[in-house]
Structures are given as structure tokens and as C-alpha cells.
N, C-alpha and C positions, 0 to 999 in steps of 0.2 A: 533745408528741405523745401520741395515744392508743395503747394497746397494739395496736389494729388497724392504725394508721398505721405503727407500727414494723415490724409483720409485712409490710405491703405494701411498705415500703422494702426490707426484706431480700429479698423475692421479686424485686423489680425489679433489685437489685444482682446477685443470682444469675443472672438472665437475661442481664444485661450480661456477666458473667464467662463464661457459656457462649458468647457471640458474639465475645468478644474474645480476642486472642492475648496480651494483657498479663497480668502477674501479678495475682492477686486483690487484693492490697493496693493496687496502683495504681488499680484500678477502684473500690475502696471509697473511697480518698482523693479521687479525682476527683468521685465522686458527692456526697460530703459537702461538699467545697469549694464546689460549685455550689449548695448549699442551706444558706444561713447560718442559717436558722431552726432547724436541728437542733442542739439543746443537747448538753452533754457527757454527760448521763445517757442521752439518746436515742441518741447516737452509740455509747456502750458497748453498749447493748442491741441495736442494729442489727448492729454488727460482730460482736458475740458470737454472734448467731443465724446470720449468714452463715458464719462460720468453723466453727461447730458443725455446720452442714449439710454444708459441704465436707469436713469430716473424717469424716463418717458416710455419705458419699454412696452407697457400694456397699451398705451394710447397709440404708439407707433405701430404695434402689431394690429390694433383695431383698424387702422387706416390701410395698412399694407396687406393684411391678410396673409403675411408671409413671415412667420416668426424665426427669422435667421438674422444674424448680425449685419450682413451686407445689406439686406432689404431695409433693416431699421435705420442704418446710416443714410441710405439713399432717401428714405422718407424724411429723416431729420434735416438733411441738407435741402430738400425740396421746400419744406415748410420755412426754412431760414432764407429762402430766396437765392441760394447759391447756384452758380453756373456749373451744373453737374457734368455737362458735356466736356468742359475743359479739365475736369479732374479725372474722369474715368476714360482715359485715353489708351491705357495699356502700355504706354511708353515709359521706359525707365522703371522707376519705383511706383508709378501710378497704378490704381486698380484697373482691372480689365474693363474693356468697353461693355456698356450695358447690353444685356441680351434682350430678346423680344419681350419676355415677361416683365423685365425691369423697365423697359421703355413703356409698356402698357401701364405699369404701376404709376409712372410719372404722369401719364395722361389722366389717370383717375384722380390724382392729387391736385391737378391744375386748379380746379374751382373749389377746393376744400380748404377749410380753415382748421388749424390745430385746436383752436378754442371751440371744439365741437360740443354743443349742448346736449347731444343725444347719447353721450357715453353712459353706460350703466355705472352704478355707484362703485363697483369693484374696480372698473377701468379708470374712473376718475381718481380713485384713491391709489392707483398703481399697486394693487394687491391681488393675490390669488383669491378666488371667490370664497373659499372656506375660511380664510383669515379675515376677509372683509366682514363675513357674517359674525364672527366672534367679536371683532372690535366695534362694529356698528351697534351691537347689543350693549357693549360696555360704555361707549362714549355717547350714544344717543344722538341728539341734535348736533353735537360737536364733532361727529365722526369725520366729515370731510375736512374740516379745519385742522383737526388733529393729524389726520393722515397726510394732508398736504405738507405739513411742517416736516414730516419725515422724508419728503422728496426735495427738500432744500439743502444746499451745502451746509455742512457743519462748521461751527467755529473751531478755532484752535485755542484751547485753554491751557494755562500753566498753573501749577501749584508752586507757591513760593516755599522754599525749604527754610523753615524757621530756625533750623540749626545754624544757618549761615547769615540770617538777616531777615528783616521784615519786608512788607510789600514795597515800601518807599526805597529801601536799599536795592531790591531786585529791579525796580523801575529805573533806577540810576544806572545800574550795570547794563541793562538792555538799551538804554538811550545812548550809551557810549558806542554801541554797535549799530546805532541808527535804527533800532527796532522799537516800534510804537506799540504800546499796550495800555489797557485801562483796567481798573479793578472790576471783578465780576460782581453781579448783583446780590448773590446769595452767600457765596463762600468768602469769608474774611481773609483767606489766604490764597485767593485766586486772581489771576490776571487773564485778560482776553486779548489776543493779538488783533491789531487793526488791519493786518494784511498778511499774505503768505510770504514767509522768509525762510532762509536756510538756517533754522534755529540751531542745529547741531554744530554749526561752525562758530556760534557765538560764545563770547566769554561767559555769559550768564549760564549757558548750558554746560560748557566744559568745566566751569568752576563749581557746578553743583548748586547754584543759587536757585535754580528752577527745575521742575520736572514737567513733562507734557502729561497732563491729566485733565479729563473733562471735569467741569465744575460739579456735575452731579456725583461723580466718583469721589471727589474731594469731600462732599457733604456726607457721604456714607461713612468714610473713614472718621470724620469728625464726630458722627453720632455714636461711634464706638466709645467715645468719652473715656479713653484710657489715660493712665498717668505712669510715671516712672516706676512706682512701686507695685504696679499691678501686673501679675502674670497674664500675658495676652498671647492668643494664638490666632494667626491668620491661617485659617484652615484650608482654604483653596487659594493659595497665594499666587499661582500662575507666574506672570512676569515680574511681580513684586511692586506694582504701582501703589497699592494700598499698604503693603508692608512698609515701604519708605515713608508714607504719610503717618503711619502709626509710630514708626521709629522717631519721627520728628516730634509728634505729640508727647512721647515719653521722654523727650529731651535726651535721647540716646541712653536712657536707663533700661532696665529689663526686669524680668526676662521677656523677650519677644521671640516667638517661634513661628517660622514660616513653613507651612506644610503643603505638599502637592504630590499627586501621583506621578507627575511628569518630572523625573529627575533632572533632565536636561534643562528644563525651564528654570528650575531652582539654581542650577549651576550658572546659567547666564545672568542671574540676578546679581552675582558677585560684583561685576563692574559698576552697576547702578548704585549699589550700596556704598562702594568705595568713593564714587564721585560725590554722593550725597552726604558723606561723612557719617554714615550710620554704621555703628560697630556692634550694636546690641542684639543683632539678629542671629539666631540659631536656625539653620535650614535643615529640615528633616523630610526626605522623600518617603512617602508612605508606601509600603510594599504590598498592602492589601488589607482586607477587613480583619485578618488575624495578626496584624503587626503588633508585636509586644508593646510598642510605644503607646498604644491606646490604654492598656492596663496601667502602665507606668504613670500616665498623666491623667487618669480618671479623677474627676472632681478636684482639679487643682488650679484651674484657670478662672480668673475673675472676669475676663473678657474673652469671648470667642467670636470671631467674625467668620461667618460662612457665606462668602460671596460665591454662590454655587454656579456650576456650569449651567447654561440656560440657552434659550433659543437665540439670544442676541438681538431680539426684535427691537430693543431700545436703541441699538446702534445702526439702524438701517440707513440713517443719513450718511454714514461712513461706508457702509457695505450694502448698497442697494440690491446687489445680486443675490444676497443670502435669503431674502424672503421668497424667492422663486425656487430655492432648493429645499426649504423647510416642508416637511410633510406632517400630516396628523400623527402618523406612526412615530416619527422622530420626536415630536412634541411629547407624546405619551411616554416614550423612553426617558426623556429628560426629566419628566415629572417623577418617575420612579427613582431615578438616580438621585434627584434632589431630596427625596424622602429618606433614602439611605444615608445621605450625608448629614441631614438634620438629626437623625437618630444617633449617629456617631458623635456629632458635635455636642449634642445635649449631654452626653456622658462626661465630657471634659469640663463642664461648667461646675464651679464650686457653688454650694448653697449660698444664695445671696448674690451670685454673679449673674452675668448677662450673656445671652446669645443674640448676636445681631445677624439676622438673615437678610441677604441682599441678592438681587438679580439685576441684570441689564435687560429687562423684559417688560413688556406691557400686557402680557397675557394673564388674565385672572387665574388660570390653572397653575401658573408658576408663582403666583404672588398671594393674593388674598385667600384663595382656596387652599394653598399649602399651609398657611398659618392656621386656618380652621382645622385642617387635618392634624397638624402638629399639636395643637392645644387639646384636641380630643384624645390623642394618644400619650400626651405628656402633661397631665393635669398639675404637675408640680411647677409648671411655668405659667406666667401671666404676661399680658401685653403691657408694656409701659408706653403710654401715648407719646408719639413723636414730638408734639409741641412742648411737652414737659421736658423731655430729654434735650430737645433743641435749645431751649432757654438756658438750661444748665451748662450744656456743652459749648454752645456757640454764642449765646448771650444776645441774640436778636430775635425778632418775631419769626416764627415758623411760617413757611409758605403754604402750609396745609393745616387745617383745623381737624383733620381726621386722625385716627389712631396710627396710621401708617404713612410713610413717606412715599409719594407717588409722583414722579417727575416726568414731564414730557417736553419735547421741543416747543410745542405750541404755547404751553402755559408758562414755561420756566426758562426756555432758551438753552436747555441742557439736553443731553441724550436722555432716553427713557430709562428711568431707574425706579426700583422699588426697594424699600427697606422696612423691616419690623424689628423692634427692640423687645426682647423677651427676657424676663427676669425669673430666675429659679428661686423657689421659696427657701428662705433661710430656715435653719433647724429651729 
């Protein structure tokens, strides 16, 4: 592909991202899969440009005063010192020639630097203003440092499947495929890749030695602290990442139940379970609040993990477009849904058992505020401080000295995660 064709493809993908409710990585993958002529170098160049623009969107709009993908790409190329005239020729697969407004835009950018000190804080942070207000109040003097970390590329982390071997064994298998990785800082069963690779073609992945899972997500599963003889429920199992991790913790013992409202996602979990050698999972699609399953399983589980649907703000490194789609109204809807889930999950816990509440969010309304609400409405539960649970479950020093687990890219190098461990009073 010519440089112009690569730019045209990036603009087209960004336009699709704007129109779609799907995460940007899904849109990019779908676009590239449908165009087999795009080679590996072209793919890297196109996706690199797409994510570069998405991570700079607010600042590019600030300079261009034209919040459309084509203008953002033009501004991004201009600040990178690219020869735009040679790319926007209209020939072949290249973008159309610049119009008068776009030519004027280039003139205004000539003497400007992207490292503009006059950005308002929300623009510097690449956030909608209402979100910037919430997070600046939460993070205080660390606001810009924390926000900037969400604008950096995310690492690719692996969870070692302890049913098939330890970290040393997984590293050996990866090395045979010339894949370099190193142990993660916090998770004792985590590896971090040193570069981008086609992991799904590797022996380690095909053989079930590893699963792709962010280090923070691994830590939440470890804090469930379940064992083979404990009935455990993954209440919002989704695609099954934490279900697989729990299955390994339980040494493929049981019972382990994976629940979700999305029947199709539970079906798709089957292949992952088989590859990972996990056979102890019963999958149950919840049909609604009146599902008889709730009565059948009331007060029977020693561990219930409620990794609730949330804003996904903790994963903005991977899905930067999502923050621009979130609205205060949607956040409020999610908070209400999370409370419904917590109420249902609490009924499943046996006296003396634990409910582990988790989100991939950095908003207090989805995290600390939810725990305060829950304890007020469920006085039979108490908080078990994370450092205490961490020491028993993981055996190392906790990265936090507070009652809850709160991870961010800036402080921990993981996605943003929150977890609280709640214990139900014994009779």
C-alpha cells in the first residue's frame, strides 16, 4: 500500500469508529479481516495511526476546530511533519485533495506546536469535561499524571494456566516460538510480552499454557481465594476470562458455576474451557430476576464473584473512543444495574462466605460509593481489608494499604480496576 492509501484506510476506520458502538479494536479487526490485501507492515501503520489519533482526539480538535476524523488525521500528520500534499492526491486509493478549509487549517498549524501549554485541563487529559471534573476531584494533584497514563498504549499480559504448568514452563514454551516475555510485578501467575506478536498462532496459546488477561484482572480472580472444595459462582462471567482463572485456582475441582444474561457469550466460552483443560464449569444463562435458579442456589456459595457491567473506564488505554461515548445518564443507569446485581449476588452467599465486587472502572460512583450503599442496605456483610486477603491468597505485600483494591495504569501498570471483598456474617 502507498502512504496515501494507508492514510485513507485510517480515515475510513476512524469514521466507522465514530458511527459504531463497538470498541475501536473490534472495528479495526473487522476492517482488516475484510481486506486480505493489507499486509503486516500496512496493518501496523494503519492501526498505529488510528490509535494515535484516538489518543490525541481532544488536542487535535482543539487545534483544528473541526471535530471530524479527516481533519484530525490531517492535523496529526501536520504535527508529525509529514508531506501531506503527496498523500492527499485523490489518485488510486489515496484521500481526496485538500479543500480550501483544509488548506487553511494547515496554514494555521504551521507555527504551532502540539505540546501546547495553553490546553485546558480536560483537553490535556483527553477527557470530556464532565469526566475530567469527577476524576480531578478524585485524584487531586495526580490528576494529569493518572489521566496521561490512560492515553498510553496498553501492555499485553498473559495469565499462566497453572493446570498445565508454572511460569517457568510457560516461558519455555513461549521461547520455542521466539516470543519474549517477563514476569509481571504483582501477579505471581502473570507474564508481560515484550513486543507485539501473533500470539494465537503460538504453541503456548494453542496448547492452553497461557490466556490473554490483564494483570489487574488476574489479581481480582486471585482475591476470590477459592479452592477445590468451595462452591464458587462467577456471577457475571461474560467471555470467561475470570472463570478460567478460578477453575485453575480450584485445580479443576468444583462446583464452579459461570452465569451471565448473554447466553451466546456463555456458549462461546466452551472452546476456551476445552483449550485450558478446565472441566469443572457449569454454565447457566440467567433468564431474568425471576429465574428459579436464584431460589435453588440461595445461600449455597462460599465465594461469589460479581465482576459487574460498568463504564469500562479502566480500559480506556485499549478502547480510547469509549470515553467520548459515555454520558452521565448512561453512568447513572450502570450504577442502578450494579446495585441490582449486588442484591442478587448477596442472596447466593452462604453465611461465612464472601462476595467479591469488582469493576473495570475508576469512577467512585461505581466503586467506593457502591460499597457504602451496599453495606448500608446489607448490614450482614462486612469489608475484609484487601491487604489481609492479599497476604493469605497471594502471599506477597499488597500494592495498597487501603481496604479496597484500586489499580491504575500510572501507579501499577495495569488497567484500572477496583475490588472489594465482603464477608457475610456467620450464624
